[in-house]
C-alpha positions as CSV (number, residue, x, y, z in Angstrom):
1,X,0.0,0.0,0.0
2,X,1.4,3.4,-0.9
3,X,2.3,5.7,1.9
4,X,0.0,8.7,2.1
5,X,1.8,10.9,4.7
6,X,5.3,12.3,5.4
7,X,7.0,13.3,8.6
8,X,8.9,16.6,8.9
9,X,10.5,17.7,12.2
10,X,11.0,21.5,12.9
11,X,11.4,21.1,16.7
12,X,15.1,20.6,16.7
13,X,17.0,23.5,18.5
14,X,18.2,25.8,15.9
15,X,15.7,24.7,13.3
16,X,14.8,28.4,12.7
17,X,17.0,31.3,13.6
18,X,17.8,34.9,12.6
19,X,21.2,36.5,12.3
20,X,21.3,40.3,12.5
21,X,24.7,41.8,12.1
22,X,26.4,38.6,13.3
23,X,24.2,38.1,16.4
24,X,21.9,35.0,16.4
25,X,18.3,35.2,17.6
26,X,16.0,32.1,17.9
27,X,12.8,32.5,15.9
28,X,9.4,31.1,17.0
29,X,7.5,31.8,13.7
30,X,7.9,33.6,10.5
31,X,6.0,34.7,7.4
32,X,7.5,35.9,4.2
33,X,6.0,36.9,0.8
34,X,7.6,37.0,-2.6
35,X,5.6,38.6,-5.4
36,X,6.3,39.6,-9.0
37,X,7.6,43.1,-9.4
38,X,7.6,43.6,-5.6
39,X,10.4,43.8,-3.0
40,X,9.8,40.8,-0.7
41,X,9.2,41.3,3.1
42,X,9.4,39.0,6.1
43,X,8.3,39.2,9.7
44,X,9.8,37.0,12.5
45,X,8.5,36.5,16.0
46,X,11.6,36.2,18.2
47,X,12.0,33.9,21.2
48,X,11.9,35.7,24.5
49,X,12.4,34.6,28.1
50,X,15.0,31.9,29.0
51,X,16.0,28.7,27.4
52,X,15.3,25.8,29.8
53,X,17.3,23.3,27.7
54,X,20.7,24.8,28.2
55,X,21.0,26.3,31.6
56,X,18.3,28.9,31.6
57,X,20.3,31.3,29.5
58,X,18.3,34.5,28.5
59,X,17.1,35.0,25.0
60,X,19.4,37.0,22.7
61,X,16.7,39.6,22.0
62,X,16.3,40.4,25.7
63,X,20.0,41.0,26.0
64,X,20.4,43.0,22.8
65,X,17.1,44.8,22.2
66,X,18.6,48.3,22.6
67,X,21.5,47.4,20.4
68,X,19.5,46.3,17.4
69,X,20.2,48.8,14.7
70,X,18.0,49.3,11.6
71,X,19.4,48.6,8.1
72,X,21.8,46.0,9.4
73,X,22.3,42.8,7.3
74,X,19.9,40.0,8.3
75,X,19.6,36.4,7.3
76,X,16.9,33.9,8.3
77,X,18.1,30.2,8.5
78,X,16.0,27.1,8.4
79,X,17.1,23.5,9.0
80,X,14.2,21.0,8.9
81,X,14.6,17.2,9.6
82,X,12.8,14.3,8.2
83,X,10.9,13.8,4.9
84,X,10.0,16.5,2.3
85,X,7.8,13.9,0.5
86,X,7.5,10.2,0.4
87,X,10.5,9.9,-1.9
88,X,13.1,12.4,-0.6
89,X,14.3,13.9,2.7
90,X,15.1,17.5,3.5
91,X,18.9,18.1,2.8
92,X,21.1,18.3,5.9
93,X,22.5,21.7,7.1
94,X,20.9,25.1,7.5
95,X,19.8,27.1,4.5
96,X,19.2,30.8,4.2
97,X,15.5,31.2,3.4
98,X,15.4,35.0,3.6
99,X,18.3,37.4,3.0
100,X,18.1,41.2,3.4
101,X,18.1,44.0,5.9
102,X,16.7,44.4,9.4
103,X,14.2,47.2,9.2
104,X,13.1,47.4,12.8
105,X,11.2,45.6,15.5
106,X,8.1,46.0,17.6
107,X,7.1,44.4,20.9
108,X,3.6,43.9,22.4
109,X,2.6,42.9,25.9
110,X,-0.8,41.4,26.4
111,X,-1.9,39.7,29.7
112,X,1.7,39.4,30.8
113,X,2.9,37.8,27.6
114,X,5.5,39.7,25.5
115,X,5.8,39.2,21.7
116,X,8.7,40.7,19.9
117,X,8.5,40.9,16.0
118,X,11.4,41.7,13.7
119,X,10.7,43.1,10.2
120,X,13.0,42.3,7.3
121,X,13.2,43.6,3.8
122,X,14.7,41.7,0.8
123,X,18.1,42.7,-0.5
124,X,16.4,44.1,-3.6
125,X,15.5,47.0,-1.4
126,X,19.0,48.3,-2.1
127,X,17.7,49.3,-5.6
128,X,15.2,51.6,-3.9
129,X,17.6,53.6,-1.9
130,X,18.0,57.2,-3.2
131,X,18.0,58.5,-6.7
132,X,19.3,56.3,-9.5
133,X,21.9,59.0,-10.1
134,X,23.3,59.1,-6.6
135,X,23.1,57.1,-3.4
136,X,23.0,60.3,-1.4
137,X,20.1,62.1,-3.0
138,X,16.4,61.6,-2.2
139,X,14.2,61.0,-5.3
140,X,12.0,63.9,-4.2
141,X,14.8,66.4,-4.5
142,X,14.7,68.9,-7.4
143,X,16.5,67.1,-10.2
144,X,19.2,69.9,-10.3
145,X,20.4,68.8,-6.9
146,X,20.7,65.2,-7.7
147,X,22.4,65.9,-11.1
148,X,24.8,68.3,-9.3
149,X,25.7,65.6,-6.9
150,X,26.9,63.5,-9.9
151,X,28.4,66.2,-12.1
152,X,30.4,67.4,-9.1
153,X,32.1,70.8,-8.4
154,X,34.4,72.8,-10.5
155,X,37.9,72.9,-9.0
156,X,38.9,76.5,-8.1
157,X,42.2,76.3,-9.9
158,X,42.2,73.6,-12.5
159,X,38.6,74.2,-13.6
160,X,38.1,70.4,-13.9
161,X,35.0,68.7,-12.6
162,X,35.4,66.2,-9.8
163,X,33.1,63.7,-11.5
164,X,30.9,63.5,-14.7
165,X,27.6,61.9,-15.2
166,X,26.7,59.4,-17.9
167,X,25.7,61.2,-21.1
168,X,23.3,59.9,-23.7
169,X,26.2,59.1,-26.0
170,X,27.8,57.0,-23.2
171,X,24.5,55.1,-22.6
172,X,24.1,54.6,-26.3
173,X,27.6,53.0,-26.5
174,X,26.7,50.7,-23.6
175,X,23.5,49.4,-25.1
176,X,23.7,49.6,-28.9
177,X,25.6,46.3,-29.3
178,X,23.6,44.4,-26.6
179,X,19.9,45.2,-27.4
180,X,19.4,42.6,-30.1
181,X,21.1,39.7,-28.3
182,X,19.8,40.4,-24.8
183,X,17.8,43.5,-23.8
184,X,18.1,42.8,-20.1
185,X,21.9,42.8,-20.2
186,X,21.7,46.1,-22.1
187,X,19.5,47.6,-19.3
188,X,21.6,46.0,-16.6
189,X,24.8,47.5,-18.1
190,X,23.3,51.0,-17.8
191,X,22.4,50.4,-14.2
192,X,25.9,49.1,-13.4
193,X,27.5,52.1,-15.0
194,X,25.2,54.6,-13.2
195,X,25.8,52.9,-9.8
196,X,29.6,52.9,-10.4
197,X,29.7,56.7,-10.9
198,X,31.5,58.3,-7.9
199,X,29.1,60.9,-6.4
200,X,29.6,63.5,-3.8
201,X,28.4,62.3,-0.4
202,X,26.5,64.2,2.3
203,X,28.9,65.9,4.8
204,X,29.1,64.6,8.4
205,X,29.1,68.1,9.9
206,X,25.4,68.6,9.6
207,X,25.5,70.3,6.3
208,X,23.5,69.0,3.4
209,X,26.2,68.0,1.0
210,X,28.5,69.3,-1.6
211,X,31.7,68.1,0.1
212,X,33.6,65.0,0.9
213,X,35.2,62.3,-1.3
214,X,33.0,61.0,-4.1
215,X,32.0,57.4,-3.8
216,X,30.1,54.8,-5.8
217,X,26.7,53.4,-5.0
218,X,27.9,50.2,-3.4
219,X,24.4,49.3,-2.1
220,X,22.8,49.3,-5.5
221,X,25.8,47.6,-7.1
222,X,25.5,44.7,-4.6
223,X,21.9,44.1,-5.6
224,X,22.5,44.5,-9.4
225,X,25.4,42.0,-9.1
226,X,23.0,39.4,-7.6
227,X,20.6,39.5,-10.5
228,X,21.1,36.9,-13.2
229,X,22.5,38.2,-16.5
230,X,26.2,38.5,-17.4
231,X,27.6,41.9,-18.2
232,X,31.1,43.3,-18.7
233,X,30.4,46.3,-16.4
234,X,29.4,44.3,-13.3
235,X,30.4,41.2,-11.5
236,X,29.4,38.4,-13.8
237,X,26.2,36.5,-12.8
238,X,25.6,33.8,-15.5
239,X,22.1,32.7,-16.3
240,X,20.8,29.6,-14.6
241,X,17.0,29.9,-14.6
242,X,16.9,33.2,-16.6
243,X,17.6,33.3,-20.3
244,X,18.9,36.0,-22.7
245,X,16.1,38.2,-23.9
246,X,16.8,38.3,-27.6
247,X,14.7,40.3,-29.9
248,X,12.7,38.3,-32.5
249,X,11.3,41.3,-34.4
250,X,14.6,42.3,-36.0
251,X,12.9,42.2,-39.4
252,X,11.2,45.4,-38.5
253,X,13.5,48.1,-39.9
254,X,15.0,50.2,-37.2
255,X,13.6,48.3,-34.2
256,X,17.0,47.8,-32.6
257,X,18.0,51.4,-33.2
258,X,14.7,52.7,-31.8
259,X,15.1,50.7,-28.6
260,X,18.7,51.7,-28.2
261,X,17.9,55.4,-28.9
262,X,15.0,55.4,-26.4
263,X,17.2,54.0,-23.7
264,X,20.2,56.3,-24.5
265,X,17.9,59.4,-24.6
266,X,17.2,58.9,-20.9
267,X,20.2,60.8,-19.4
268,X,20.7,62.4,-16.1
269,X,17.4,64.2,-15.7
270,X,15.5,61.0,-16.5
271,X,17.1,59.1,-13.6
272,X,17.3,62.0,-11.1
273,X,13.8,61.7,-9.6
274,X,13.5,57.9,-9.7
275,X,15.2,54.9,-8.0
276,X,16.7,52.0,-9.9
277,X,13.8,49.8,-8.7
278,X,11.2,52.3,-9.9
279,X,12.9,52.7,-13.3
280,X,13.1,48.9,-13.8
281,X,9.6,48.0,-12.6
282,X,7.8,51.2,-13.5
283,X,9.3,51.9,-16.9
284,X,11.2,49.1,-18.5
285,X,9.0,46.2,-17.4
286,X,5.9,47.9,-18.8
287,X,7.6,49.1,-22.0
288,X,9.0,45.8,-23.1
289,X,6.8,43.2,-21.4
290,X,9.2,42.2,-18.7
291,X,8.8,41.2,-15.0
292,X,11.1,41.0,-12.0
293,X,11.1,37.6,-10.2
294,X,12.5,38.0,-6.7
295,X,14.2,34.8,-5.3
296,X,16.0,34.2,-2.1
297,X,19.6,34.3,-3.3
298,X,19.2,35.7,-6.8
299,X,16.6,37.4,-8.9
300,X,15.5,37.3,-12.5
301,X,14.3,39.7,-15.2
302,X,12.0,37.6,-17.5
303,X,9.9,37.9,-20.6
304,X,6.6,38.0,-18.8
305,X,3.9,35.7,-20.3
306,X,1.0,35.2,-17.9
307,X,-0.9,33.6,-20.8
308,X,1.9,31.2,-21.7
309,X,0.7,27.9,-23.2
310,X,3.9,25.9,-23.3
311,X,5.4,23.5,-20.9
312,X,4.4,24.5,-17.4
313,X,6.9,24.7,-14.4
314,X,5.2,22.5,-11.8
315,X,2.1,20.4,-11.4
316,X,0.3,20.6,-8.0
317,X,-1.7,17.5,-7.2
318,X,-4.8,17.5,-4.9
319,X,-3.0,15.9,-2.1
320,X,-0.5,18.8,-2.0
321,X,-3.2,21.5,-1.1
322,X,-6.0,21.7,1.4
323,X,-7.6,24.9,0.2
324,X,-8.3,26.5,-3.2
325,X,-10.5,29.4,-4.0
326,X,-11.1,30.4,-7.6
327,X,-12.8,33.6,-8.8
328,X,-13.7,34.3,-12.4
329,X,-14.7,37.9,-12.8
330,X,-14.9,40.3,-15.8
331,X,-15.6,43.9,-15.0
332,X,-16.5,44.8,-18.6
333,X,-16.7,42.9,-21.9
334,X,-13.7,43.9,-24.1
335,X,-14.4,44.0,-27.8
336,X,-11.0,45.1,-29.1
337,X,-7.7,46.9,-28.3
338,X,-6.4,49.7,-30.5
339,X,-3.0,51.2,-30.3
340,X,-2.9,55.0,-30.7
341,X,0.1,56.9,-31.8
342,X,-1.5,60.2,-32.5
343,X,-4.7,62.1,-33.5
344,X,-5.7,64.0,-36.6
345,X,-8.6,66.2,-37.4
346,X,-11.0,65.3,-40.2
347,X,-11.3,69.0,-41.0
348,X,-7.6,69.3,-41.5
349,X,-7.4,72.1,-39.0
350,X,-6.1,72.1,-35.5
351,X,-9.0,71.9,-33.1
352,X,-11.4,70.8,-35.8
353,X,-14.8,69.3,-34.8
354,X,-13.9,65.7,-35.5
355,X,-10.8,64.0,-34.1
356,X,-10.3,60.3,-34.4
357,X,-7.5,58.0,-33.3
358,X,-4.8,56.8,-35.7
359,X,-4.4,53.1,-34.8
360,X,-1.3,52.7,-37.0
361,X,-2.5,49.2,-37.8
362,X,-2.5,48.2,-34.1
363,X,-6.0,46.9,-33.6
364,X,-6.9,43.4,-32.4
365,X,-10.4,42.0,-32.1
366,X,-11.0,38.3,-31.5
367,X,-13.6,36.1,-33.2
368,X,-17.1,36.9,-32.0
369,X,-19.3,34.1,-33.5
370,X,-22.3,35.0,-31.3
371,X,-22.1,38.7,-31.7
372,X,-22.1,39.3,-27.9
373,X,-18.9,41.3,-27.9
374,X,-20.0,43.4,-30.8
375,X,-23.2,44.3,-29.0
376,X,-21.8,44.9,-25.5
377,X,-18.1,45.1,-25.9
378,X,-15.9,48.2,-25.5
379,X,-12.9,49.2,-27.5
380,X,-9.9,49.9,-25.3
381,X,-7.4,52.4,-26.9
382,X,-4.0,52.6,-25.4
383,X,-0.8,54.4,-26.2
384,X,2.3,52.4,-27.2
385,X,5.5,52.5,-25.3
386,X,7.9,55.3,-26.3
387,X,10.3,53.1,-28.3
388,X,7.3,51.8,-30.4
389,X,6.1,55.3,-31.1
390,X,9.4,55.9,-32.8
391,X,8.5,53.2,-35.3
392,X,5.1,54.7,-36.2
393,X,4.1,53.8,-39.7
394,X,3.3,57.2,-41.1
395,X,1.3,55.9,-44.1
396,X,-1.3,54.1,-42.0
397,X,-4.8,55.5,-42.3
398,X,-6.9,56.1,-39.2
399,X,-9.9,53.9,-38.8
400,X,-8.5,51.1,-40.9
401,X,-8.3,47.8,-39.0
402,X,-5.3,46.0,-40.4
403,X,-5.9,42.9,-38.3
404,X,-4.5,39.4,-38.5
405,X,-6.6,36.4,-38.9
406,X,-8.3,36.9,-35.5
407,X,-7.3,33.4,-34.3
408,X,-5.7,34.6,-31.1
409,X,-2.2,35.5,-30.0
410,X,-0.7,32.1,-30.6
411,X,-1.3,32.7,-34.3
412,X,-1.1,36.5,-34.1
413,X,2.2,36.9,-32.3
414,X,5.1,36.7,-34.7
415,X,2.9,36.1,-37.8
416,X,3.1,38.2,-40.9
417,X,0.2,40.6,-41.6
418,X,-2.5,39.0,-43.8
419,X,-4.8,41.9,-44.6
420,X,-3.4,42.6,-48.0
421,X,-0.4,44.7,-48.8
422,X,-0.7,48.0,-46.8
423,X,0.9,51.2,-47.9
424,X,4.6,51.4,-46.9
425,X,5.7,48.1,-48.4
426,X,7.6,45.5,-46.3
427,X,8.4,48.0,-43.6
428,X,4.7,48.9,-43.2
429,X,3.6,45.2,-43.2
430,X,6.2,44.2,-40.6
431,X,5.5,47.2,-38.4
432,X,1.8,46.6,-38.7
433,X,2.3,43.1,-37.4
434,X,4.3,44.4,-34.5
435,X,1.6,46.9,-33.4
436,X,-1.1,44.3,-33.8
437,X,0.9,41.7,-31.8
438,X,1.1,44.3,-29.0
439,X,-2.6,45.0,-29.2
440,X,-3.4,41.2,-29.0
441,X,-1.2,40.8,-25.9
442,X,-2.9,43.8,-24.2
443,X,-6.3,42.3,-25.1
444,X,-5.8,39.0,-23.4
445,X,-3.8,40.5,-20.5
446,X,-6.9,42.7,-19.7
447,X,-9.5,40.0,-20.5
448,X,-8.0,37.4,-18.2
449,X,-6.8,39.7,-15.5
450,X,-9.9,39.0,-13.3
451,X,-9.3,35.3,-13.3
452,X,-7.7,34.7,-9.9
453,X,-7.3,32.0,-7.3
454,X,-5.8,31.4,-3.9
455,X,-4.3,28.1,-2.6
456,X,-2.8,26.9,0.6
457,X,-0.8,23.7,1.0
458,X,2.4,22.0,2.1
459,X,5.7,23.8,2.8
460,X,7.6,24.1,-0.4
461,X,10.3,26.4,-2.0
462,X,10.2,25.0,-5.5
463,X,7.8,27.6,-7.0
464,X,8.8,31.2,-7.3
465,X,6.5,34.0,-8.4
466,X,6.2,34.3,-12.2
467,X,5.8,30.6,-12.6
468,X,3.1,28.9,-14.7
469,X,1.7,25.9,-12.8
470,X,-0.9,23.2,-13.4
471,X,-3.5,22.7,-10.6
472,X,-4.9,19.2,-10.8
473,X,-8.5,18.8,-9.7
474,X,-10.4,15.9,-8.3
475,X,-13.9,14.8,-9.3
476,X,-16.6,13.8,-6.9
477,X,-16.8,10.1,-7.3
478,X,-20.4,9.8,-6.0
479,X,-22.1,12.4,-8.3
480,X,-22.0,10.3,-11.4
481,X,-21.3,11.6,-14.9
482,X,-19.0,14.4,-15.7
483,X,-17.9,16.7,-12.8
484,X,-16.7,20.0,-14.4
485,X,-15.9,21.5,-11.0
486,X,-13.0,19.0,-10.7
487,X,-11.3,20.2,-13.8
488,X,-7.6,20.9,-14.2
489,X,-6.6,24.6,-14.1
490,X,-3.5,26.5,-15.0
491,X,-2.4,29.7,-13.2
492,X,0.2,32.3,-13.1
493,X,1.9,32.6,-9.7
494,X,1.6,36.3,-8.7
495,X,2.8,35.8,-5.2
496,X,4.1,33.1,-2.8
497,X,3.7,33.3,1.0
498,X,5.5,30.9,3.3
499,X,4.5,30.5,7.0
500,X,6.6,28.6,9.5
501,X,6.0,28.0,13.2
502,X,8.5,25.8,15.0
503,X,6.6,26.0,18.3
504,X,3.2,24.6,17.1
505,X,4.8,23.1,14.9
506,X,3.1,24.1,11.6
507,X,4.1,25.1,8.1
508,X,2.3,26.0,4.9
509,X,2.8,27.7,1.5
510,X,0.1,29.9,0.0
511,X,-0.2,31.0,-3.6
512,X,-2.0,33.8,-5.3
513,X,-2.8,32.9,-8.9
514,X,-3.8,35.3,-11.7
515,X,-4.8,34.6,-15.3
516,X,-6.3,31.3,-14.3
517,X,-7.4,29.2,-17.3
518,X,-9.1,25.9,-17.8
519,X,-7.4,23.1,-19.7
520,X,-9.5,23.9,-22.8
521,X,-8.5,27.6,-22.6
522,X,-4.9,26.7,-22.0
523,X,-4.8,24.8,-25.3
524,X,-6.9,27.3,-27.2
525,X,-5.3,30.2,-29.1
526,X,-8.0,32.7,-28.0
527,X,-6.7,32.6,-24.4
528,X,-3.1,31.5,-24.7
529,X,0.1,32.1,-26.5
530,X,3.2,30.0,-27.0
531,X,5.7,32.9,-27.6
532,X,6.3,36.4,-26.2
533,X,5.3,39.2,-28.5
534,X,8.8,40.7,-28.5
535,X,11.2,38.0,-27.3
536,X,9.6,34.9,-28.9
537,X,10.6,31.7,-27.1
538,X,13.0,33.3,-24.6
539,X,11.1,31.7,-21.8
540,X,12.9,31.3,-18.5
541,X,13.1,28.1,-16.5
542,X,14.3,26.0,-19.4
543,X,11.2,27.1,-21.4
544,X,8.8,26.2,-18.6
545,X,8.1,29.8,-17.4
546,X,9.2,29.2,-13.9
547,X,11.9,29.0,-11.3
548,X,12.3,27.8,-7.6
549,X,12.6,30.2,-4.7
550,X,15.6,28.3,-3.4
551,X,17.9,26.0,-5.4
552,X,18.6,23.7,-2.4
553,X,14.9,23.0,-1.9
554,X,13.9,22.8,-5.5
555,X,13.3,19.0,-5.6
556,X,12.5,19.0,-9.3
557,X,10.4,16.1,-10.7
558,X,13.1,15.6,-13.3
559,X,16.8,16.5,-12.9
560,X,17.4,20.1,-13.9
561,X,20.0,20.0,-16.6
562,X,20.8,23.7,-16.8
563,X,20.1,26.5,-19.3
564,X,22.0,28.4,-21.9
565,X,24.5,30.7,-20.3
566,X,24.3,33.5,-22.8
567,X,27.0,35.9,-23.8
568,X,29.7,36.9,-21.4
């Protein structure tokens, strides 16, 4: 008879402990959350009182509470014993399950019982310190102040500047030869170079800056260096779960130059009032269809495909979860998505009575056999990202829907335009397809956004946010006939929350899924796509659109054989 249970032991002394600036603190329980495009956080309830197992020694937090300093390095260690599942044991030795900074602590006393909670932030928070131009300038400063911190002062005798900021030409030289082969490495190279610029620090005598020896942004560099993607300007971090983000639309004339020019045009003023994190997540991820996947020891920048229909990362069986809540909600029926690059007046005069959008060929509307979308659906017009605006096809006529074959993004993305030969020749046709691919992606991203689900199950570290997983269902054996409520579903992992309590003991992992699809939808072109609209099959996790939170606790169903290492 097959074994239907496993035994994991978290009660061993030292099974869960926190190190803050080299001092060890026993932890009673912890909860941490990793989410796409979000800096992870962690809370730890620390042990208080005295340890009765080793001579009644007082707890470390009681002896060091007033010495705990914010922003000190902190690592949470975990060492379970026993079985992970019925086929494999937990590996021996402690593993770091959260790495970052100690942000502060709080303590509460209720009915004579004291609870002390430490709050941690993931090491990616280093990218959110100060302006992207300087580690010493707040992003809310006037941009002139942050730029001045980088450009430096003019020497009274030599007339030479102490430091110089990165110009558009400098950035262009960094990215121009990297954009086509790996867009993320091009962006990372800019970050590395900006963080490596010596900037003038704040003085220690109470003044607000302008003096002292210039220094580089070591904090930001430490985080950039831990993100997968090899560059020649930072410490090399080869790809393991990430992959090079190579452009597949190079047949569109000027696309590489347009992207390189857009990046290089963002000089000092563009970075002065934003952090590296805000620039990456708030600008680049949206412009190019990327996402940041935070992991425990490294992080990834991926081609984000929540509607991916290829090989999924993991399958979760019914015996691995005890709670699942699925919600399918659509706020409004969407008929089509149009891409606007400008407006024109039908009268030919500025401010004329009729102004209609110029869709530049970027309009996508799926099949509507019942006519329901045509009757009730709305058309959603959006602006393209800046680099795509550069490639506007000037000969396209407003109101003309140069659509593909309306068979969904799996057919649309990467396909050539099929609506005749538009004005503009090959360039117009290729660009038309690029705009329509972008419109198709936006259509399905908005249509399926309301499909969400929550799940709670066993403790596991093998699924990071940004993964596509299969959720196996179970049918009710006594109903008879087909039970559609037991269907298999597919979901995009938006966040992962891990809870551990070594005193109870108890442990669980919760997932928030978005873009949840049925098996029929997963295999249907209307709701799924097998390639990214800009990066094709550059799918991380060996083409499975996924990664583990921690390599040591990955426990893959099949041995992971590694991924292409990319350039550098």
